[in-house]
C-alpha positions as CSV (number, residue, x, y, z in Angstrom):
1,M,53.2,-121.8,-51.1
2,E,53.3,-118.0,-51.5
3,Q,54.5,-115.3,-49.0
4,F,51.2,-114.2,-47.5
5,H,51.9,-115.8,-44.1
6,Q,55.2,-114.1,-43.3
7,E,56.6,-110.6,-42.9
8,P,55.7,-107.9,-43.7
9,N,52.2,-109.2,-43.4
10,I,50.2,-109.9,-40.2
11,Y,48.5,-113.3,-40.2
12,V,46.9,-116.0,-38.0
13,G,49.5,-118.1,-36.2
14,E,47.9,-120.5,-33.7
15,V,44.3,-121.4,-32.8
16,T,43.2,-122.7,-29.4
17,I,39.8,-124.3,-29.0
18,K,37.9,-125.9,-26.1
19,V,36.6,-129.5,-26.3
20,K,34.5,-131.7,-24.1
21,N,36.8,-134.8,-24.0
22,L,40.5,-134.1,-24.6
23,A,41.5,-137.7,-25.2
24,Y,38.8,-138.3,-27.7
25,S,39.6,-135.0,-29.5
26,V,43.3,-135.7,-29.7
27,T,42.5,-139.1,-31.3
28,F,40.3,-137.3,-33.9
29,Y,42.9,-134.7,-34.7
30,Q,45.6,-137.3,-35.1
31,N,43.7,-139.9,-37.0
32,I,41.3,-137.8,-39.1
33,I,43.1,-134.5,-39.5
34,G,46.7,-135.8,-39.4
35,L,48.2,-133.5,-36.7
36,Q,50.9,-134.7,-34.3
37,V,51.0,-134.1,-30.5
38,L,53.7,-131.7,-29.6
39,E,53.0,-131.8,-25.8
40,Q,50.1,-132.9,-23.7
41,S,48.9,-132.6,-20.1
42,E,45.7,-133.7,-18.3
43,R,43.6,-130.9,-19.9
44,K,45.6,-129.5,-22.7
45,A,47.2,-130.8,-25.9
46,V,49.4,-128.8,-28.3
47,L,49.2,-130.1,-31.9
48,T,51.6,-129.5,-34.8
49,A,52.1,-130.4,-38.4
50,D,55.9,-130.0,-38.6
51,G,56.9,-131.5,-35.2
52,K,58.0,-128.1,-33.7
53,T,55.5,-125.3,-34.4
54,P,52.2,-125.2,-32.4
55,L,49.3,-125.0,-34.9
56,L,46.2,-126.0,-32.9
57,T,45.8,-126.3,-29.1
58,L,43.0,-128.3,-27.5
59,E,41.8,-127.5,-24.0
60,E,39.2,-129.2,-21.8
61,P,37.8,-126.8,-19.2
62,A,37.0,-128.5,-15.9
63,D,33.4,-127.4,-16.1
64,V,33.1,-127.6,-19.9
65,I,29.6,-127.4,-21.5
66,P,28.7,-128.3,-25.1
67,K,28.9,-125.8,-28.0
68,Q,26.1,-123.2,-27.7
69,E,23.9,-122.4,-30.6
70,R,23.2,-119.0,-32.1
71,M,26.2,-117.4,-30.5
72,S,29.4,-115.6,-31.7
73,G,32.7,-117.4,-31.8
74,L,34.3,-119.9,-34.2
75,Y,32.8,-120.6,-37.6
76,H,35.9,-122.4,-38.7
77,F,39.7,-122.4,-38.6
78,A,41.4,-123.1,-41.9
79,I,44.4,-125.3,-42.4
80,L,46.4,-124.4,-45.5
81,L,48.2,-127.2,-47.4
82,P,51.2,-126.6,-49.5
83,S,49.8,-128.1,-52.8
84,R,46.9,-129.5,-54.7
85,A,48.5,-132.9,-54.5
86,D,48.5,-132.6,-50.7
87,L,44.8,-131.8,-50.8
88,G,44.3,-134.8,-53.0
89,D,46.0,-137.0,-50.4
90,F,43.9,-135.6,-47.7
91,L,40.6,-136.0,-49.6
92,R,41.5,-139.6,-50.5
93,H,42.2,-140.3,-46.8
94,L,38.8,-138.7,-45.8
95,I,37.0,-140.9,-48.3
96,L,38.7,-144.0,-47.0
97,T,37.7,-143.1,-43.4
98,G,34.1,-142.3,-44.4
99,Y,34.2,-139.2,-42.3
100,P,31.4,-136.7,-43.4
101,L,32.6,-133.6,-45.3
102,G,31.6,-130.7,-47.5
103,A,33.6,-129.2,-50.3
104,A,33.7,-126.0,-52.4
105,D,35.7,-124.2,-55.1
106,H,36.2,-120.5,-54.1
107,Y,38.0,-119.4,-57.2
108,V,41.0,-118.4,-55.1
109,S,41.2,-121.8,-53.4
110,E,39.8,-125.3,-53.2
111,A,38.4,-126.3,-49.8
112,L,37.1,-129.3,-47.8
113,Y,35.0,-128.7,-44.7
114,L,34.3,-130.9,-41.7
115,N,33.4,-130.6,-38.0
116,D,35.3,-132.1,-35.1
117,P,33.4,-134.3,-32.6
118,D,32.3,-131.2,-30.7
119,G,31.1,-129.2,-33.7
120,N,34.1,-127.0,-34.1
121,G,34.4,-126.1,-37.8
122,I,37.5,-127.0,-39.8
123,E,38.5,-126.1,-43.3
124,V,41.4,-127.8,-45.1
125,Y,42.3,-126.1,-48.3
126,R,44.9,-125.3,-50.9
127,D,45.4,-121.9,-52.6
128,R,45.4,-121.3,-56.3
129,P,48.4,-119.2,-57.4
130,S,47.6,-115.5,-56.7
131,S,48.4,-114.8,-60.3
132,E,45.1,-116.6,-61.1
133,W,43.0,-114.5,-58.7
134,T,40.8,-111.8,-60.1
135,W,40.7,-108.3,-58.5
136,K,38.1,-105.6,-59.3
137,N,38.0,-102.3,-57.6
138,G,40.3,-103.5,-54.8
139,L,38.2,-106.6,-54.0
140,V,39.1,-110.2,-54.9
141,E,36.5,-112.4,-56.6
142,M,35.4,-115.3,-54.5
143,A,32.4,-117.6,-54.8
144,T,31.2,-121.0,-53.7
145,E,31.1,-123.4,-56.6
146,Q,31.2,-127.2,-57.0
147,L,34.7,-128.7,-56.3
148,D,36.5,-130.7,-58.9
149,A,37.0,-133.6,-56.6
150,E,38.1,-136.0,-59.4
151,G,40.7,-133.6,-60.6
152,I,42.1,-133.2,-57.0
153,L,42.1,-136.9,-56.5
154,A,44.0,-137.4,-59.7
155,E,46.8,-135.3,-58.3
156,S,47.1,-137.4,-55.2
157,N,50.4,-139.3,-55.4
158,A,51.3,-140.3,-51.8
159,E,50.1,-142.6,-49.1
160,W,48.5,-140.7,-46.3
161,K,51.0,-140.0,-43.5
162,G,49.4,-137.1,-41.9
163,L,49.6,-133.4,-42.7
164,P,52.7,-132.3,-44.6
165,S,55.3,-130.3,-42.6
166,G,54.6,-127.2,-44.7
167,T,51.1,-127.0,-43.4
168,I,50.1,-123.7,-41.8
169,M,47.1,-121.9,-40.3
170,G,45.7,-120.2,-43.4
171,H,42.9,-118.1,-41.9
172,I,40.1,-118.0,-39.3
173,H,36.4,-117.3,-39.9
174,L,34.4,-116.0,-37.0
175,H,30.8,-115.5,-36.0
176,V,30.1,-111.9,-34.7
177,G,27.0,-110.1,-33.5
178,D,27.6,-106.7,-35.1
179,L,29.3,-106.8,-38.6
180,E,30.0,-103.0,-38.8
181,K,31.5,-102.8,-35.3
182,S,33.6,-105.9,-35.9
183,K,34.7,-104.6,-39.3
184,E,35.8,-101.3,-37.7
185,F,37.8,-103.3,-35.1
186,Y,39.7,-105.4,-37.7
187,T,40.3,-102.5,-40.1
188,K,40.9,-99.4,-37.9
189,G,42.2,-101.4,-34.9
190,M,44.0,-104.4,-36.2
191,G,45.0,-102.8,-39.5
192,F,43.5,-105.4,-41.9
193,E,42.1,-104.4,-45.3
194,V,38.6,-105.4,-46.6
195,V,39.2,-107.6,-49.6
196,S,35.8,-109.2,-50.3
197,Y,32.2,-109.1,-49.3
198,Y,29.6,-111.9,-49.1
199,P,26.0,-111.7,-47.8
200,Q,26.3,-110.8,-44.1
201,A,30.1,-111.5,-44.2
202,V,33.3,-109.5,-44.6
203,F,36.8,-110.9,-45.6
204,L,39.9,-109.1,-44.4
205,S,43.6,-109.5,-45.0
206,S,47.1,-107.9,-45.2
207,G,49.3,-108.0,-48.2
208,R,46.5,-108.7,-50.7
209,Y,45.8,-112.2,-49.5
210,H,42.2,-113.4,-50.1
211,H,41.6,-113.4,-46.4
212,H,43.4,-113.9,-43.1
213,V,40.3,-113.2,-41.1
214,A,36.6,-113.4,-42.1
215,I,33.6,-112.3,-40.0
216,N,29.9,-113.0,-40.4
217,T,26.5,-112.6,-38.7
218,W,25.2,-115.9,-39.9
219,Q,24.2,-116.8,-36.3
220,G,22.0,-113.8,-36.3
221,A,22.6,-110.1,-35.7
222,G,23.3,-109.5,-32.0
223,A,24.4,-113.0,-31.4
224,P,25.8,-113.1,-27.8
225,T,29.3,-114.1,-26.7
226,P,29.2,-117.7,-25.5
227,P,30.1,-118.7,-21.8
228,K,33.8,-119.0,-21.1
229,N,33.4,-122.7,-20.4
230,S,31.6,-123.5,-23.6
231,V,33.1,-125.7,-26.3
232,G,34.4,-123.4,-29.1
233,L,37.1,-120.8,-29.7
234,N,39.4,-120.0,-26.7
235,W,41.7,-117.6,-28.5
236,Y,43.8,-117.2,-31.7
237,S,47.0,-115.4,-32.4
238,I,47.9,-112.7,-34.9
239,V,51.6,-112.7,-35.7
240,F,53.4,-109.4,-36.3
241,P,56.7,-109.0,-38.2
242,N,58.3,-106.9,-35.5
243,Q,57.7,-104.9,-32.3
244,E,57.1,-101.7,-34.2
245,A,54.2,-103.2,-36.2
246,R,52.6,-104.6,-33.1
247,E,53.0,-101.3,-31.2
248,K,51.3,-99.4,-34.1
249,V,48.3,-101.8,-33.9
250,M,48.2,-101.5,-30.1
251,E,48.0,-97.7,-30.4
252,Q,45.2,-98.1,-33.0
253,L,43.3,-100.5,-30.7
254,K,43.5,-98.0,-27.8
255,Q,42.2,-95.2,-30.1
256,I,39.1,-97.2,-30.9
257,G,38.6,-98.2,-27.2
258,A,39.3,-101.9,-27.7
259,P,40.4,-103.9,-24.6
260,L,44.2,-104.5,-24.3
261,S,46.2,-106.2,-21.6
262,N,49.9,-107.3,-21.2
263,E,50.4,-111.0,-20.6
264,G,54.2,-110.9,-20.6
265,N,55.5,-112.1,-24.0
266,F,52.3,-111.1,-25.7
267,Y,49.3,-108.8,-25.5
268,V,45.6,-109.8,-25.5
269,T,42.7,-108.0,-27.1
270,S,39.2,-109.2,-28.2
271,D,36.9,-108.1,-31.0
272,P,33.4,-106.7,-30.2
273,A,32.0,-110.2,-30.3
274,G,34.3,-111.4,-27.6
275,N,36.7,-113.4,-29.8
276,Q,40.0,-113.3,-27.9
277,I,43.2,-112.5,-29.9
278,H,46.8,-112.8,-28.8
279,L,49.1,-110.3,-30.4
280,V,52.5,-111.9,-30.9
281,V,55.8,-111.1,-32.6
């Protein structure tokens, strides 16, 4: 795996989502996705791939309501596997379980798509080597083509034992209500660079990754922020290499009028669509 998710880049670290039934969701994420429980309480479970690093946290609000349609929030979080063989192992596992899935070749990556029991979107993918990516005028070429499932399965060489320890959170893709305002937030505020466009979508990254964050208006321009107790995204974290890098971004966020609060070890902001972000070092 390449160096796009470590310093000096900024990248997505952890994602926290809200679910209707914690026990049911934990079972899904263990048995179908292959994560392990790091810690669990009555309404919260922290999940990991390597047995020590939080990757995904599930929370069940006391007054939780189902996922709301035509609103901003999570499109999907994307779990990045270390190799194509790992993706083959995961695909073989999904086929054996019979769980419904989608698939796509994006030129830069090969991806599988599924939803959890509450409709939270999940991508599981592997990157092609960055030396195989094509850049033109500062933008990386991406598309949605048919996946070579047979080729991926042919590289599967291990019995399914859950996600490998080198698994990380590769990126997050969000629904927003105003594409231009959100793009300004992520570029002028958060300091990401635009690296690709798609109809009604913008892809952003640091360090010339194909994307750490994507935003779209596929739920409709002006899509409202969902209620706080709705199933969906709670927050996600952006990891900074050091305090100086975070302080620079905090100053940029203040300059564009973005919300910012101190929560002790981290700071909290939110994009114009209400997607909450923890700024961590």
